[in-house]
N, C-alpha and C positions, 0 to 999 in steps of 0.2 A: 335663209339666214339662220345660223346656229347660235343660240344664246345660252348654251349650257355652261354653268359655273360649278366648280367643285368646292366651294367654300361652305361646307356643312355647318349649319347652325345647331346650337345645343337646344334640345327640346326636352324639358324636364319630364313631360308626360310620356315621352318615348314614341310619339307619332305626330304626323302632320294632319291637321283638320282642315278640310276644304269644304266650302259652302258653294253649291252650284244652284243657280236659278236660270230661267230662260223664258223667252216669249212674253215679255212684259208689254210690248206693243204700245209704247207711249205713256203708260200709266205712271204718273209722277209719284203717286202713293207707293207703288211697288218698287220704284227705283230708290226712294229714300229708305224703304225697309231693307233693300238689298245692301246698301251702304252700311246701315246700322247692324246688319247681321254679323259684321266682324266682331263687335263687342258683345252682342246679344248671345251669340253661339260660341264665343271665344275661338273664332276661326282664324287660322294663319293665312288662308288663301280664299279670296272671293273670285268666283268665275261667273260672269253673265254671258250666257251662251247664244245670244243672237235674237233677231227680231225684236229689237229694243225700241224702234220708233213707231209712231202712231200711223193711223190709216185715214184720218178724216179731219177736215177743218169744220169747226162749228162757228157759224156767223153770229155776231152780236150786232144788231142794228141800232145805230145811234139815232134817237128821235128827241123831240123837244121835251117829252115827259120822262126820259130816261133811256135805258139800254134794254132792248128786247132780244130774246133768243128762244129757240125751241130745242129742248133737250129731253130725250127719253119720252117723247109723246106729249110733253107738257110745255106750255108757253111760260117763259120766265121773264120777269121784269126787275131790273135793278135801278133804283132811283138815286142812291147815294154812292159815293166812291167805295165805301165799305161793302155795300151790297154787290157792286160790280166786281170788286176783288174776290169776293166769295164765289160769285158766279164763274169767274175765270178759273178759280181754284178747283171748283167742282168739275168743270170741263176737263182740265188737265188730269185730275185724279182718275178719270175714266179713259184716258188714253187718246184724247182728242186735242186739237190745237185751236184755241179761241182766236177770233179775228174780228176786230171792231171796225165798222165802216157805216156810212150812210146807205140808205136804200138805193140811191142812184149809183153809188160806187159798187155795191153788191150786184146790181143788175148788169153793169158794165163788165164786171169780173166774170159773171156767169156765162157771158157770151164769148169768152176768150179762153179756150182750153190751155193755151200756152201760158197765159198769165196765171191761171189757177195752178198749173204745175210749178211755175216759178215761185209763187206764194207758198205753196206747200213745202217746197224745198227750203225756203228761207225760214219758215216757222219751225220746221224740223231741226234745222241746224242751230237756230237760236235756243231751242229747248235743250238739245244735247249739250251745247256749250254751257248752259246754266246748270244742268245736271253735273257736268264734270267739275264745275266750281264747287258744288256741294260735296262731291266725293273728295276733292283735293283738300278742302277745309277740314273735313272730318277724319281723313285717313293720313294726312301728311304727318310724318314723324312716327307713326305707329309701325310695329313690326308685322305689317300685313301687306301681302301682294294682292293687287286688284287687277284682274284681267277682264276686259270687255270686248266681245267679238260681235261683228255684224252677223245677220242671218240672211236667208234667201229673200226675205221680204224687205230688207233695208236698202235704201238707195246708196249709190256709191259716193255721194257727197258726204256720207257719214265718216268714211275712213280717215281722211286727213284731219278731221276734228279730233278723233280718238288718238291719232298719232302725235298730236301736238301736246298732249298732257304729259306732265312730268311726274305724275303720281299713278294714274291709270295706265296700264300696259295694254297695248294693242297686239294681240298674238296671232292674228290671221296669217295663215300660210307659213308660220315659223315653228321652230322647235325652241321652247322656252324652259328655263329652269324653274322648278317649283320650290325645292327645299334642299338642294345639294345632292339628293339621291333619287329624285323622281323628276321626269321631264313631262312636257305636255305639247301636243300638236293641236291646232285649231283650224277648223274649216267651216265657214258659214254658208258655203254653196250647198245646194240640194239637187237631187234628181228632178227632172221636169215635173211640173204640176200643171193642172188645167188652167191656172191663173197666169202662167208665164211671168213669174215674179222676176225682179232684177237679177237675182243670182241663181236662177234655175238653169241647169246645164244637163246635157246628156250624161248618163252614167259612165260612159267610157272616159269622158273628160274629167269627171269627178274622180274616177279611179286614178287617172294620171296625176292629178293634183295631190291626192293622198299618198301615192307611192313616192312622189318627189320629196315630200316632207319626211316620210318614214325612212327614206334612205339616209337621212341625216341624224337619225336617232341612234345614240350609242347602244341602247339596250331597250328594245320595244317592250319587254316584260316589265320594265319600270316606268313605262310611259302612260300617261293619261291621254286618251283619244277624245278630245272635245270636238265632236262632229255634230253639227246642227241636225242633219238628217239622221233618223234612226235606221238601224239595219232592217232590211226587208224581211217581212214575215216573222217578226220577232215578238209579237204582241205589243211592242212599243210604237207601232205604226198603223194601227187600225183606225180608219176614218170612213165617213160616208162616201160612197161612190156617187159621182155626178155624171150627168149626160153632157152632150155637146153644147147645151145651153147653160151649163153649170147648175142645173137643177138636181137635187138629190134623187137617186134612183130608189124607188119604193117597191118592196116585195112583200106581199101579204100584209100590207098596211104598215110595214116597218122599213126604216132606211136600210139599204143594203150596205153592210160594212165590209171593207176589203183592206188588205195590206197595201200601203202606199210608200213604204220606205225605200231605201237605196240598196240595190244588190251589191254595188261597189263597196259601200260601207260594211255590209255584212261580210263580204269576201276578205277585206283587209283585216277585220277583227278576227275572223277565224284563222287567217294565215299567220298573223303576228302576235296574237294573244296579249294585248296590252293589259296593264294592271286593272284598268276600269274604263268603261265607255260612258261618256256624258252626252246626252242627246236631248232634243226638244222637238220643235216643228209641229208635232201632232199633239195639240193641247189636251185632247180627251183620252190619250193613251198613257196616263201616268202609271208607272210600274217599274219592275225590275225583271230581267231575264238573264240567263247565262248562256254564253256561246263558248264552249270549251271552258278554260279557266277564267274567262273574262266575264265579269258582271256588268251588264249594260243598264243604265238608269235613265229614265225620263220622268222628271218631277211633275210634268203637266203644267197647265196654266189656267188661272182664273183671274187674269189681270182686270177684266171689266168689272169685277166685284171688289177690286182693291185688295185682293188676297194674293200674297206672294207665296207660291209653292216652291219648295226647294228640297235639296237633299244634302245631308251632311255625310262626308266621306272621310274616313280615317285611314291614312296610309302609313306604312312603316316597312322598311326593308324590301321594297318591291312587292308588297302584299297589300291587298285590300283587307284591312282588319275588321271593319264594320261600316255599315251605312244606315242612315235613318232618314226617312221622309219627314219633312216638317212643313208647316203652313202657319201663316200669321198675317 
């Protein structure tokens, strides 16, 4: 689907400022910071590049003396509604989903993997729906475009929720207009990982998806490639090697680090030379690299600390005028 519009808007400063962040993995703190980045950084465009949902449910056991939970190696007890609300908030801040139940209910749940999966999906959907209400309340009526993409670790139940918003734009698999002179393509799929995530696919299939989108782009040199997977062997994709049991490979007492990005992503960037590449997926590989004229950026991720890492990108006339890594 091609959504390019040619209604150029006036920008007194002469460029479009885009704020990009990625891999917040359920952190409510990071999501609120992402929405607030529009005003804080005076950004025209917000892009959240994938892996936005959490990975774990944290049980809160309801007992006669209050609500008990175990978080970060410590037992927690909430006796009042205020303390319970604070406990739930702390769990959400760190990218987890709180769930209140009795000991009997939790035991029954633990013995049924299908029920656990269904509960996780429900809590994830409820969380994203709440986040979207926050984004809609704070961004509605502002001259800001907000794009939120899924990533390889996100369940497919996420997509229809994002598509229902009338403020947040779901760009997956599409060509979208940014500012009347630059477009963007988005792809949350990644090359295969040892964890076999929901949107892990073979590189050949990933290449086909990318080529299908790029074929609809009027001018790739004025296009932003928002691709969750970083290009292979680009310094943006260095991660610990794991063995068949998903344990880190250690050499001389140190984890063995290897490139794990996508060859297909690298090939389309080198072939089409977009104005900029926005990537994530590999949290520890924050940085910038150049492939031909294209600067590729990975802001990294520290979601578990409540730190939102991002990058400000200034675009004008099909050129990357400047970029700056930020954190807060």
